[in-house]
C-alpha positions in Angstrom: -1.3 71.7 -8.8 -4.9 71.5 -7.9 -6.2 73.7 -5.1 -8.1 70.8 -3.7 -6.1 68.7 -1.3 -6.5 65.8 1.0 -6.1 65.9 4.8 -2.5 66.2 5.8 -2.4 62.9 7.7 -4.6 60.7 5.6 -3.7 59.4 2.1 -7.0 57.8 1.1 -10.2 56.5 2.5 -9.6 53.2 4.3 -10.5 50.1 2.4 -13.2 48.1 4.3 -11.7 45.0 5.9 -13.8 41.8 6.2 -14.3 40.4 9.7 -12.9 37.1 8.5 -9.1 37.1 8.2 -8.1 36.8 4.6 -4.8 35.2 3.6 -2.2 37.8 2.7 0.8 37.8 0.5 4.1 37.0 2.2 7.7 37.8 1.1 8.5 35.2 -1.6 5.0 35.2 -3.3 5.3 39.0 -3.4 8.8 38.7 -4.9 7.4 36.3 -7.6 4.5 38.5 -8.3 6.8 41.6 -8.6 9.1 39.6 -10.9 6.2 39.1 -13.3 5.0 42.7 -13.0 8.5 43.8 -14.0 10.1 41.1 -16.1 8.6 37.7 -16.7 12.0 36.2 -17.3 14.7 36.4 -20.0 12.2 36.7 -22.8 12.0 40.0 -24.6 15.7 40.9 -24.2 16.8 39.3 -27.5 16.9 42.6 -29.4 19.4 44.1 -26.9 22.1 41.6 -27.7 21.2 41.5 -31.4 21.5 45.2 -31.8 24.3 46.1 -29.3 26.3 42.9 -29.3 27.3 40.8 -26.3 29.7 43.2 -24.7 27.6 46.4 -24.8 24.4 44.4 -24.3 25.5 42.8 -21.1 26.9 46.1 -19.9 23.5 47.7 -20.4 21.8 44.9 -18.6 24.2 45.3 -15.7 24.1 49.1 -15.5 20.3 49.6 -15.8 19.6 47.9 -12.4 22.0 50.4 -10.7 20.9 53.5 -12.5 17.2 52.7 -13.1 15.9 49.8 -11.0 17.6 50.4 -7.6 16.6 54.1 -7.3 13.0 53.1 -8.1 13.2 50.2 -5.7 14.5 52.6 -2.9 11.7 55.1 -3.6 9.1 52.4 -3.5 10.6 50.8 -0.4 10.3 54.1 1.5 6.8 55.1 0.4 5.3 51.6 0.6 6.7 51.1 4.1 5.4 54.6 5.2 2.0 54.4 3.4 1.0 50.8 2.9 -2.3 51.8 1.3 -4.4 50.0 -1.2 -3.9 51.7 -4.5 -0.2 52.2 -3.8 1.4 54.9 -5.9 -2.0 56.5 -6.5 -2.5 56.9 -2.7 1.0 58.2 -2.2 0.7 60.9 -4.8 -2.8 61.9 -3.7 -1.5 62.3 -0.1 1.6 64.3 -1.0 0.3 66.4 -3.9 -3.5 66.4 -3.7 -6.5 65.0 -5.6 -5.6 66.4 -9.0 -2.2 64.8 -9.2 -3.4 61.6 -7.6 -6.0 61.3 -10.4 -3.3 61.9 -13.0 -1.2 59.2 -11.5 -4.0 56.7 -11.8 -5.0 57.9 -15.3 -1.5 57.5 -16.7 -1.2 54.0 -15.3 -4.6 52.8 -16.5 -4.1 54.2 -20.0 -0.7 52.7 -20.2 -2.2 49.4 -19.3 -4.3 49.4 -22.5 -1.1 49.5 -24.5 0.6 47.0 -22.3 -2.0 44.4 -21.3 -3.3 43.5 -24.8 0.2 42.3 -25.8 0.7 39.5 -23.2 -2.1 37.2 -24.5 -0.6 37.9 -28.0 2.8 36.8 -26.7 1.2 33.7 -25.2 -0.3 32.9 -28.7 3.1 33.7 -30.4 4.8 30.9 -28.4 1.8 28.6 -28.6 1.9 28.8 -32.4 5.4 27.4 -32.4 4.1 24.3 -30.6 0.9 24.0 -32.7 0.6 26.0 -36.0 -3.2 25.4 -35.8 -3.5 28.4 -33.5 -2.1 30.7 -36.2 -5.1 30.1 -38.5 -8.5 31.9 -38.4 -9.6 33.2 -35.0 -7.9 30.4 -33.1 -5.3 32.8 -31.7 -8.0 35.2 -30.5 -9.7 32.4 -28.6 -6.4 31.4 -27.0 -5.9 35.0 -26.0 -9.3 35.1 -24.5 -8.5 31.9 -22.6 -5.6 33.7 -21.0 -7.7 36.7 -20.0 -10.5 34.6 -18.6 -8.2 32.2 -16.7 -6.3 35.1 -15.1 -9.5 36.8 -14.1 -10.7 33.7 -12.4 -7.4 33.2 -10.6 -7.6 36.8 -9.4 -11.1 36.4 -8.2 -9.9 33.4 -6.2 -7.8 35.7 -4.1 -4.4 37.4 -3.8 -2.8 34.3 -2.2 -3.7 32.2 -5.2 -2.2 34.8 -7.6 1.0 35.0 -5.5 1.5 31.2 -5.3 0.7 30.8 -9.0 3.4 33.4 -9.7 5.9 31.6 -7.5 5.4 28.2 -9.3 5.5 29.8 -12.7 8.8 31.5 -11.8 10.4 28.2 -10.9 9.0 26.5 -14.0 10.0 29.1 -16.6 13.4 29.6 -15.0 14.3 25.9 -15.2 15.0 25.8 -19.0 17.3 28.9 -18.7 19.1 27.3 -15.7 19.8 24.3 -18.0 21.1 26.8 -20.7 23.5 28.3 -18.1 24.6 24.9 -16.9 25.1 23.3 -20.4 26.7 26.3 -22.2 30.1 26.0 -20.6 30.2 22.3 -21.7 29.8 23.5 -25.3 32.4 26.2 -25.5 32.9 27.5 -29.0 30.6 24.8 -30.6 28.0 27.3 -31.9 30.5 29.6 -33.4 29.8 30.4 -37.1 32.9 31.8 -38.9 30.8 33.4 -41.7 28.0 34.6 -39.4 26.8 38.2 -40.0 27.9 40.7 -37.3 25.4 42.2 -34.9 23.3 44.9 -36.6 23.7 48.4 -35.5 20.2 49.6 -36.3 19.1 49.3 -32.6 22.4 50.8 -31.4 23.3 51.8 -27.8 20.4 54.2 -27.3 17.9 51.6 -28.6 19.4 48.9 -26.4 19.1 51.2 -23.4 15.4 51.9 -24.2 14.6 48.2 -24.6 16.4 47.4 -21.4 14.5 50.2 -19.6 11.3 48.6 -20.7 12.5 45.2 -19.5 13.4 46.8 -16.1 10.3 48.9 -15.5 7.1 48.3 -13.5 8.4 48.1 -9.9 5.7 50.3 -8.5 2.9 48.0 -9.8 3.4 45.8 -6.7 2.5 48.8 -4.4 -1.2 48.8 -5.3 -1.9 45.7 -3.2 -0.2 47.0 0.0 -3.1 46.3 2.4 -3.1 42.6 1.2 0.6 42.1 2.0 1.7 40.6 5.3 3.7 43.2 7.3 4.1 45.5 4.3 6.5 47.9 6.1 9.1 45.2 6.4 8.1 43.0 3.4 8.2 45.6 0.6 11.8 46.9 1.0 13.1 43.3 1.1 10.9 42.2 -1.8 12.1 45.1 -4.0 15.8 44.5 -3.4 15.4 40.7 -3.9 13.5 41.2 -7.1 16.0 43.6 -8.6 18.7 41.0 -8.1 16.6 38.1 -9.5 15.6 40.1 -12.6 19.2 41.2 -13.3 20.5 37.6 -13.0 17.7 36.2 -15.2 18.8 38.6 -17.9 22.6 38.5 -17.7 23.4 34.9 -16.8 21.8 33.2 -19.9 23.5 35.7 -22.3 26.9 35.3 -20.6 26.5 31.5 -20.8 25.5 31.5 -24.5 28.5 33.8 -25.2 30.8 31.0 -24.1 29.3 28.8 -26.9 30.5 31.2 -29.5 26.9 31.8 -30.8 26.9 35.0 -32.9 24.8 37.8 -31.5 23.0 38.0 -34.8 21.4 34.7 -33.8 19.2 36.8 -31.5 17.2 38.4 -34.3 13.8 38.9 -32.8 11.5 38.0 -29.9 11.4 34.2 -29.7 15.1 33.7 -30.7 15.8 32.0 -27.4 13.9 28.9 -28.8 16.4 28.9 -31.8 19.4 29.2 -29.5 18.1 26.5 -27.1 17.4 24.2 -30.1 20.9 24.7 -31.4 22.4 24.1 -28.0 20.2 21.1 -27.0 20.6 19.5 -30.4 24.3 19.0 -29.8 23.8 17.2 -26.5 22.3 13.7 -26.4 19.1 13.7 -24.3 18.5 17.5 -24.4 16.8 17.8 -27.8 13.7 18.9 -25.9 15.3 22.0 -24.5 13.8 24.1 -27.3 10.3 22.8 -26.4 10.9 23.8 -22.8 11.9 27.4 -23.7 8.8 27.7 -25.9 6.6 26.4 -23.1 8.4 28.8 -20.7 7.5 31.7 -23.0 3.9 30.9 -22.7 4.2 30.7 -18.9 6.0 34.1 -18.9 3.3 35.8 -20.9 0.6 34.2 -18.7 2.4 35.1 -15.5 2.8 38.7 -16.5 -0.8 39.2 -17.4 -2.0 37.4 -14.2 0.2 39.5 -11.9 -0.7 42.8 -13.6 -4.4 42.1 -13.4 -3.9 41.9 -9.6 -2.0 45.2 -9.7 -4.2 47.3 -12.0 -7.5 46.2 -10.6 -6.7 47.8 -7.2 -6.5 51.3 -8.8 -10.3 51.5 -9.5 -10.9 50.0 -6.0 -8.9 52.7 -4.2 -10.3 55.5 -6.5 -13.9 54.4 -5.8 -13.3 54.6 -2.0 -11.9 58.1 -2.5 -14.9 59.2 -4.5 -12.8 59.5 -7.8 -14.9 56.7 -9.4 -18.4 55.4 -8.9 -18.8 53.4 -5.7 -19.6 50.2 -7.7 -15.9 49.8 -8.3 -15.3 49.5 -4.6 -17.3 46.3 -4.3 -15.2 43.4 -2.9 -15.8 39.7 -2.3 -16.7 38.9 1.3 -14.7 35.6 1.1 -11.5 36.8 -0.5 -11.8 40.6 -0.2 -10.8 41.1 -3.9 -12.4 43.9 -6.0 -14.4 41.5 -8.2 -16.2 44.2 -10.2 -12.9 46.1 -11.0 -11.3 42.8 -12.1 -14.2 41.9 -14.4 -14.4 45.4 -15.9 -10.7 45.6 -16.5 -10.5 42.1 -18.0 -13.4 42.9 -20.3 -11.6 46.1 -21.6 -8.4 44.2 -22.2 -10.2 41.4 -23.9 -11.8 43.9 -26.3 -8.3 45.1 -27.3 -7.1 41.6 -28.3 -8.3 41.9 -31.9 -7.0 45.4 -32.5 -3.5 44.2 -33.3 -1.7 46.5 -30.9 2.1 46.4 -31.1 4.0 47.5 -28.1 5.8 50.8 -28.8 8.6 50.7 -26.2 9.3 54.5 -26.2 5.6 55.5 -25.8 5.2 52.9 -23.0 8.2 54.3 -21.2 7.0 57.9 -21.7 3.6 57.3 -20.1 5.0 55.1 -17.4 7.8 57.6 -16.8 5.5 60.5 -16.3 3.7 58.6 -13.5 7.0 57.5 -12.1 8.3 61.0 -11.9 5.2 62.0 -9.9 6.2 59.3 -7.4 9.8 60.6 -7.1 8.4 64.1 -6.6 6.0 62.8 -3.9 9.0 61.2 -2.1 10.6 64.6 -1.7 7.3 66.4 -1.0 6.5 64.0 1.9 10.0 64.3 3.3 9.4 68.1 3.5 5.7 68.1 4.5 5.7 65.1 6.9 9.3 64.7 8.2 8.0 62.8 11.2 6.0 60.2 9.2 7.0 56.8 10.4 9.1 55.1 7.6 10.2 51.5 8.0 12.8 52.2 5.3 14.4 55.5 4.3 16.3 56.4 1.2 19.7 57.4 2.7 21.1 61.0 2.5 18.1 62.9 3.9 16.2 65.3 1.5 19.3 65.6 -0.7 19.4 61.8 -1.1 15.7 61.7 -1.9 16.2 64.3 -4.7 19.3 62.6 -6.1 17.5 59.2 -6.2 15.4 60.5 -9.1 18.2 62.0 -11.2 19.3 59.0 -13.2 15.7 57.8 -13.9 14.8 61.3 -15.0 17.8 61.4 -17.4 16.9 58.0 -18.9 13.3 59.1 -19.3 14.4 62.2 -21.2 16.2 59.9 -23.6 12.9 58.0 -24.1 11.0 61.3 -24.7 13.6 62.4 -27.3 13.4 59.0 -29.0 9.5 59.1 -29.1 9.7 62.1 -31.4 10.9 59.7 -34.1 8.1 57.2 -33.7 4.4 57.2 -34.9 1.3 55.9 -33.2 -1.9 55.6 -35.2 -0.3 58.0 -37.8 0.6 60.6 -35.1 4.0 61.6 -33.9 4.8 59.5 -30.8 5.7 62.5 -28.6 2.5 64.4 -29.6 0.4 61.2 -29.0 1.9 60.8 -25.5 1.3 64.5 -24.8 -2.3 64.2 -26.0 -2.9 61.4 -23.5 -1.5 63.4 -20.6 -3.6 66.5 -21.5 -6.7 64.3 -21.8 -6.2 63.3 -18.1 -6.2 67.0 -17.1 -9.4 67.6 -19.1 -11.2 64.5 -17.8 -10.5 65.5 -14.2 -12.0 69.0 -14.6 -14.9 67.8 -16.8 -16.0 65.2 -14.3 -15.4 67.5 -11.3 -19.1 68.2 -10.7 -19.9 64.5 -10.6 -16.9 63.4 -8.5 -17.4 63.1 -4.7 -14.2 63.5 -2.7 -14.7 61.6 0.5 -14.3 63.4 3.8 -11.9 62.1 6.4 -13.3 59.1 8.2 -14.5 59.7 11.8 -12.2 57.0 13.2 -9.1 58.8 11.8 -10.4 62.1 13.1 -10.7 60.6 16.6 -7.2 59.3 16.5 -5.7 62.6 15.4 -7.8 64.5 18.0 -6.2 62.3 20.7 -2.7 63.0 19.5 -0.7 65.7 21.4 -0.5 69.0 19.6 
């Protein structure tokens, strides 16, 4: 741990607040935005059922919320209600463990975003090509991906309320086709059964299914970076986390359980995009529902768009918070006077992600989990550290069980992450062993922190906060 530490009662330099009251995010827009930061709907879960079969696949999707999502949601609920600071998890770790580990938390998240963010415009184009093959020729797909990046940047520049309401409407629109699948499937019991269908492949297996499900259930802490832009964050965050865990789990389990009733073989879910095939087979048997496949494809585009849009909002707040802490140049701390959004951070991040569109990145689930997991473990450690260092810190929500409960909350996520680390040893990235590649990224964060130390200005504690603490009884 770095010997440099922040003041005991101040997580990060206060973000300037405009005199004009800016619209903030309320509960359900925050739930919708978190939904897209974590899930984006049923899409992306096809390989779980294809590799593990219906029984084990649904069991994985039911257990992961309990072992993985709920502990994370509890941790985020406590820390976000106690420290509703812009920058979220970065500010928590910096307060609890000092500047060095705070920097590493932000570094891991921003680097992981390079692997993550370039894929969402690609997924958008993947579904778009199913509607119009024209986008699969030449550079048309790249232009469509740029359209997603630019449009989401513009929506984010318009303010956090716009992003939240956009997420809420997208949630209803992309959920509607799957609601139809859930309603129509019991009416077609056994009709999609194929006597000679190939059984589910075992290549993915139980461990592979768990890893894919972990990826589909991760990202809960992304919502924490916008804390100062949320209405009554101490109360709103814990409620939003629990509500989103339930929504995400239902969006995964209910459609698969419904399709199981039709007798459709699990081998039908061969790859991402298989939901369109399943919906086409189901809708084609019911008069007036032939367009169900089209709606599923359209929903896939909305899912990819919504995930990119919500994550732009999340990741852009990290440079903002770091700039106000002296970790990055002050330019990244510039905000719009009208909407109070970090416009420069949004534009720079969007430009970086746009440059990655043509590189053909493919998401490597195990590496993504490894980098995300390292930052998540810092947050669980911070939960325990703050319980010890600041037991009297006001917390709107507490993980039950005292310090022991706080420690135990991170046990199952840690065990699942160790599985991902072991699995990454069998993967390659850019010709390098996946585990070594992830370790290289982590070590690079250490090196960058120390190399830039001379040029980094750590902000002193603001006078206003000093005055408040001076007035407190000893």
